N, C-alpha and C positions, 0 to 999 in steps of 0.2 A: 504493500500500500504506500510505502514511502515514495516510490516513483510517481504515484498518482498525486501525492501531496505536492511534490516539486513542480509537476505540471500545473497544478492549480495555482501555485504561487505565481508562476509566470503569467497565467491567464488572468488572475484577479487582482494582484497587487503590484506586479511588475517590479523587477529589480531596479534599484537606483542606478545600477551600472549602465542602464540603457538611456538614462536621462541626460539632458545637456542644457546649455544656455545660462542658467543661473549659477552663481558661485557654489552654492551648497550642492546643487545637483551635478556638478562636475567632480565632486569629491567621492573617491572610493579608495579602498585599501591599497590599490596599486600605486596611488600617488604618494603614499607614505604619510597621509594626513588622517588623524583620528577624528571620530565624531565629536570627542570632547573639544578639540581645537575648533571645529566648525561651529558648534553651538554655543561657544562662549561669546561669539561676536554677534552683535545686533544685526548688522547688514547681511551677514550670511544667513541668519535665520529668516530675516525678512525676504531674502531672495527666494527661499523655498516657497513661502506663502505667495509671493508675487508670481511665481511660476504656476501655482495652483489657481491664482486669479486669471492668468492668461489662458488657462485651460477651460475657462467658461466659454462655451462655444460661441463664436461670432459668425452668424449666418450671412453676413456680407463681407466676409474676410477678404476675398479677392475675386478675380474674374470667374473662377470656376468652382466655387464651393457647392458641390452637388448635395451637400447635407441639407439644403433647403427644401428637399423634395417631400417632406412630410405633409406639406400643404396639399400636394396632389395625391396623397394617399387618402386624404379626406375628400369632402365634396366641394371644397372651395376652389380647387384648381384641377387642371387636367394636364398630364404630361403630353407632349406634342407628338411623340413617335412611339410605335409599338415595339421597336427593337431594343428598347432600353429596359434595364431590370426593374425600374419602377413599375413598368407595365406587366412584365411577365414574372416578376417575383412578388412585389407588394400587392398589386391590384388583382393578381390571379390567386392570391392566398397561399402561394408556395413559400412559406416563411422558414420552415424547418431547416436548420443548418445552412441558411443563407449567409454568405459572407459579404453581403452588399450593403454598404452605407449604414443607414440608421439601424438596420437589423444586424449588421456585422460588428456591432460594438462590443460583443462579449467574446471577441477573439484576440489573441495576442498579436496575430499577424498585422491587423490594422493599426495597432498601437505603434509598432516599430517605425512605420513610415513617417509618422508625425515627428518623431524625435530625431529624424535625419534632416530636420528643417523644413518639412513639407506638411502643412496642416490639412491639405485637401482631403486625403483619404482617411484621416483620423476622425472618428465619429465621437459624439458627445459621451457615450458610455465608455469608450476606450480611454478618453481623456479623464473621465471621472475616476476610474480606478487608480490611475497614476497620481492624480491630484490628491486623492484621499491618503495615499501612502505618504506623499510629501508632507501633508498636514499632520498626520499622525507622528511623523518623525519630529516635527517641531514641538508638538505637545508633549511627547515623551521626553524630550531633552530640554524643555524650557527652563528648568531650574539650574541648568549649567550656564545660563546667560548672565554674564557679568560685565561685559564691555559694551557700554552705551555711549552713543555720540552726545555731545552737548549742544551742537549747532542746530538741532531740529526744532527747538522751541518747546520740547516736552521733557518732563522729568523722567528718570529711569523707570519708575513704577508705571507712569502713563505709557511709556513705550512698550513695556512688557505687557501691560493690560491690552494695548492695541493689538499686539501680535496674537495673544491668546483669543481675543474677541474675534479677530479675522479668521483665525484657525477654526473656531467652532462654527462660524457662519459658513466657511468654505466647505467644511466636511458635510454639513447638512445640505448645502446646495448640490454638491456632486453626488451624494447618496440619493437625493431626491431625483436627480437625473436618471439614475439607474431604476429606481422604484416605479416611476411613472411609465416605464416601458415594460419592465419584466415582472413587476409585482414585488412582493416582499423578498428580502434578501438578508443573509446573515449580517448582523451589525458589525461594522468594521471600526473598532475603537482602539486598535493597537497596531504596532508594527510587527507583522507576522514573520515567522521564519519556517524552515522546512520541518521543524518538530511540531508545528501547530496542527491540531486535529480539526480540520474543517468539516468533518462528517457530522453535522449537527442537524437537529430537526429544524424545519423552516419556521421562522416566526410569522406572526400575522402582520398584515399591513398596518394595523392599528398599533401594534407593538413597535414597529419600525417608526411610525409617525411620532409616537411618544418619545422615542430616542432623539429624533430630529428636533422636536420641540425643546427637549432639555438642552441640546446644543445651542439652539437659537436663543433660549432664555439666558444662557451664559453670555452669548454674544451681545444681547441687549444690555446686560449689566456692564460689560467691559468696553464696548465700542463707544467712540465719541458721538455726540449728537451731530456735530459738524467737524470737518477737517480743515486744517489751514490750507492756504493756496497751493503749497507744494504737494499736497496729498489729495487734491481734488479728484473725485471720481471713485475713491475707495468706499467700501461699504460702511454704512452708519447704523446707528440704533434703529432708524426707520427701515433700512434695508432688511435687517433681521426681523423686525416686526412684520414687514410685508411678506417675507418668505414664510414666517410662522403662520400667518393668516392663510396663505396659499396651501401649505402642507395640511393644515387642519380642514380646509375646505375639501381637499382631495380625500382626506380621511373620512369625512362625512358622506362622501359621494357613494352612489349605489354600487359601483364596481368594487370598491374597496371593502364592502361589507357583505361577503357571501353568506353570512349567517342570516341576513335579512333578504338577500337576493340570490338564491342558490343558482349554481351554474346551470345554464340552459333555460332558466325561467325568464319570464317577461317582466318580473317585478323590478321596480326602480325606486325602492324606498331608501331615503336618506337616514343616516344615523343621527338621531335628534341630539344626543349628548355632544357629539363632535360638531354638529352644526352650531350649537350654542357656543362651544369653545371657539369655533372659527369666527362667529359673529363678533365676539368680544375682542378677539385678536385683531380683526379688521378695524374695529372701532378704535383700538389703541394706535394702529398704524395711521388711520385718518387723522386722529387727534395730534399726531406728532410730525407729520410730514412738512407742514408749513414752517414750523420753527427750525427745521433742519435744512431749510433752503430750497426745498422742492416746491414746485407749483404746477398747476394745470395750465398749459399754454393757451392763449386765446386762439380763436379760429384762424386769425391772420398768420399765426406762427405754427399752426398745426403740423406742417410738414417738417419743421425743424427737428422733430423727433427722429427723423431718418436720414435727412440730408441737410447740410448746413455749410456755410462758408466761414463759420466762426470756429469755436474750439472743439467741436465734436462731442461735447458732453451736454446733452439736452437737459434742461432744468426739470423736465417731467420724468426723467429716467431715474428710478430708485435703485434698480439693479441694471447695470449697463455692461454689455460685452466689451472687453478692453479694446481700445483702438490698437491696430496692428498693421503690419505691412498690407497694403491693398485697401486700407481704409483712410489713408491720408491724402491730402490734396495733390500729391505728386505721383499718384498711381496711374493706371492705364486710362482713366477717364471713362471706363465702361464696365465697372465691377458688376458682377452678377450675370455675366453673359451665359452662364450655364444654368441659370435659375429663372430670371424674370425678363431678360432682354430678348426680344424676338430675333429669330435667325436672320431675317432680312436686314435687321439693324446692327448685325455683328454678333448676335448671340449664337449659341450652339443649336443643334437639332433638338435638344431636350428641354427647351424652355417650358415653363408652366403657364397655361392660359386660364384666366378666371372663367368659372362656369356660370351658366344661367342660374344655377342654384344659389350662388353667392350674390349675383346681381339682385335677385328677388328678396334678399334679406333687407335691403335698404328701403325703408319706408317712404311714403310720400311726405312732403314737407309739412303736411297737416297731421302726420302721425299715424296714418293708416297702413296696415300691412297690405301690400299690393295684391295679395291673394284673398283679401277680405272683400266680399261682394259690395259692401258699403263704400269701399274706396272708389269704385266706379260710380255707384248711384249718387254719391255725394258730390261727384265732380272733382274729387281730389286726385284721381288717377285716370289718365287718358291713354288707353291701350294703343291709340294711333300715334302717340308721342310719349313713349314710355320712359324716356330718360330725363324728361323735364319734370319740374315740380317734385323733386326727390331730395332725400337726405343729402346734404352737400358732401358727405363723406363718400358717396358713390363716385362722383366725378373726380374726387381727389385721390381715389384708390384705383379706379378702373377706367381705361379708355374705351369708349363705346362708339358705335357707328356714327359717323359725322364729326367726330372729334379731330381737332388739329393735333397731330402727334408730335409736332415740333414747335410749340408756341414760343414766339419771340426769337426764333432762330432762322437762319437762311434756309431756303428751300433745298432739300437734299437731292433733288432729282439730278440725273436720271436714275439714282439708286432706288428710290421708292416713292410711292404716292404720299402726299402730305396728309391727306384726310383719310381717316380709317373708313374703308369701304367694305362692309360685310355682305353686300348684295351679291348674288350669283353673277359672275362676270366682273365684279369689282376687283380692284388690284389686289387687295389683301386676301379676299376670298380665293382668288385664282392662285395666288402664291402658295397658300397653305394647302389647298386641295391638290394643286399640281405636284406637290411633293409627297402626296399620300400621308399627310399629317392630319391629326385631329384638328378640328377647327371649331372653337367655341363661339367665335364672333367678337371676342374681346381681347384686349391686351392689358397686362398688369402695369400699374402706374405708381403705386405707393412708394416703392423703394428707388424709383428712378429720379434723376434730377435733370434739369435742362442741359441738353448736350450729351446725355448718356447714350451714345450710339457711335457707329463706326465713321460717320461723316464729320460730326462736330467735335467729338472727343473732348468735352469740356473738362478742364482740370480745376483744381482749387476748391473742390467740394469734399468735405468730410462725409463719410457714410457710416451710419451708426446702427446698432441693433440693440435697443432696450429690451431686456427680458421682463421687467415689471415696470410699468408706468403708473403714475398717479391715478388715472381713471380705473385701473384694475382694482385698486383698493376699494373703490365704490362698487364695482361689479362683484367682487368677492363678498363684500359686506351685504349687498342686496340679496345675493343667492343664499347666503348662510342665514340671514335674518328671516327671509321668506320661509325657509324650511323650518326654522326653529320657532318663529313667532308670527308668521303670516305677513301679508303685504304691508300692513299698517303697523306692524310690531317694531320694536326697537331693541337694540342690544344693550346690556349693562354698560354704563359709562358713555352712552350716546343718546341723544334725543332724535336722531335721524331714523326715519322709517325706511323700509326696503324700497318703497316707491320713490321716496325723496332722493335716495342715493342714486337710483337710475336716472332720475330727472336732472341731477347735477351733471352727469356725464353728457346727457343730451343737450342741456342748456349751453354747454361750451361750444357746440356746433350749430347753435340757433335752432335746435329741434324743440318742439313743444313738449310739455309733460306727457307721459304715457296716457293714452286715452283711458277714461274711466271704465270703458267696456272691457279693457284688457287687465284691469286690476281688481276684479270682483272677488276673486278667491285665489288661494295659493297655487293651484294647478294652472289656472288661466294665466296668472302673472308670471309663473315660472317660464312659460313659453316666450314671453317678452324679455325676460332676463337672459335666456339662452340666445335669443335673437340679437339683443343689444351687445352681448359679448362677441357674437360672430361678426357684427358690424365694426365695433370699435377696435377689436383686436384682429381684424382681417389681415391675412398675410403676415402674421407675426408668430406663427408656429404654435398657436394655442388650439385651433379647431380640432386637430387630430386627437389631441389628448383629452379635450373636453368631451367630444362625442363618445369617446370610449369610457371615460369615468362616469358619464351620465347613463351609459348603457343604451344609447340611442343609435349607435352606428349601424347595427344590423337592419333596423327598420328604415333608417334614412337611405341606406344604400339600396334597399329593396324598391325604393321609389325612383331610382335611376339617377344618372348624371345627365344634365340637360345643357343644351347649347341654344344660342339664338337662332331663330329661323326668320330671316328678313328677306323679303322678295318684293318685286314689283307686280301689282295687280291692277290692270286697267289704268296704268300710268301713275298709280299711287303706291307709295311705300307701305307695305303691310308688315307689322311686327308680330311675331309669334315665337314659340319655342318648340323644341323637339328633343327627344332622347338622342344623346350623342352616340352614334353607331360605333360599337366596339369598345366604348368607354365603360367597361364593366368594373365592378368592385366585388370580388368574391370575399365575403365576410361571414364567417360562422361564429358561433359562440366562443370557440377556442381562440379566435383572433383578437379578443379583448385584451389578451396579454401576449407579449412576444414569447416565443419558446426558448428555453435554455438549450444551447447546442448539445448534441449527443455526447460530445467529448467531455462536457461539464458533468452531465448526468451520469456518465460511466464512472466518474470518480466518487460520487456520493451514493450512499445507501439509505440514509434517513431523509435527506432533502428531497422534497417532492417537486416533480415537474409541474408546470402549469397545466390546468385541466384541458383535456382534449388533444394534447400533443403526445 
């Protein structure tokens, strides 16, 4: 069995010999430097934590970060070509022992590439295992720290507390990265060696959540409320409160509670106890973010969350992926070509196109769901002009038929038509269909900036990827409070109702309060909470995880993936929608959790595989 344990060590915790870049991570016995020498110095210890911070996945890292594909595993995006694994692995349901991208994160092979200086093939879970080991090394050796700088403006005790606080936050963050994909996993609270017995019974998701919360509570106690200018962007007390709220909301969710919602059942019951905890945690995060320097940006600055000519640290981002190569103003000028940039504009074959499913989430400007018959009878929604009179976030996130694709820029012709034309015979319709690509009728817009294409190649733009923004605090709060106390209930420590929390997010983009017809009871209002989350967090890698934790993926996919169906009839443009041919999502009950690879399960005898695999 010892051979198996050695394999598991490589697989799950990764030897520090394979790491690089930071001072601490370059240290190994072959260099003749002991751990005691490394951990006596503040900067060496901080280097290990900074490495773990950099391993927070940045989905706009550079031109070709294919890790952004979880959006088109859900219903919000569609991969453009069938010959890519996202289609024949993810969307066909063939997940077992896949070594591809998001599903390949539990393999040592994917880890190695990242630490040769190439982040592209390294997935979030691969990085998480490495980061947790680095963090545990710091925590295990923190009492050896005796050499503190005097020029940073903090006392020695403050510096030590900051390190320990960051360590506890980072461990929780990276552990959560694993758990929301694979489900519960052994608690990793030590630096393991080949003598460690990993053959342990599997904990429950709630036990894992409790451990993450204990880490985050220590982080809240030790982290500063704000950092000085030299440390801008590091996690704060509010960051830890925000993650605590998110962890508890997940813990309250139907998927994480099989005792309430057995495998294979259609039950979607929340855990009321954890919903109450999540509501209170979200209230604490909401109460603290303003004093910590975070704010919800006005509509005029909404896009500053993802692209900016300033410092690249949006004031709305409570947890922000670190800026790195490919996110600075001197990069290629077209980052994301393997994710959201169309092929004709310089992207790859595998870009993701917004679906009609996603377009339909955006309400009318009067607050009607576009599928509500009253939206038409009231005159709020005009099917003959479907993109007008809509939530402003629609046109800020998605380019639709008739939109100028290059506003404020010179005409790119002869390279491509300037106006998006989804009509049969139209330039973009012909381009996509002529290459046997899926064609949804839309292009992504949220993460692009003016000049993000092969003709203009605009530089000087920072591109960012916030993982938790201020609006999510209100969305988390609304969901938890609605489950625990109802639409008009409040959490301890807050006078805000669930409905009022959602309305704050909507007011920022000049949307009216949720219509009273949608707030009559918990179940009715829950659908607006789910919808608001899909709209506000569109294209931010939340939808895939949300529809799984809510246990709605199976029924949503059974309704199909839809595209625009726009054509000329008697000289008039007629707008409709149709199922996207071939754009299937094979999703069974077993797909609510990723499968542990066979080679992992062969090592364990007590640890249970996810159900159905």
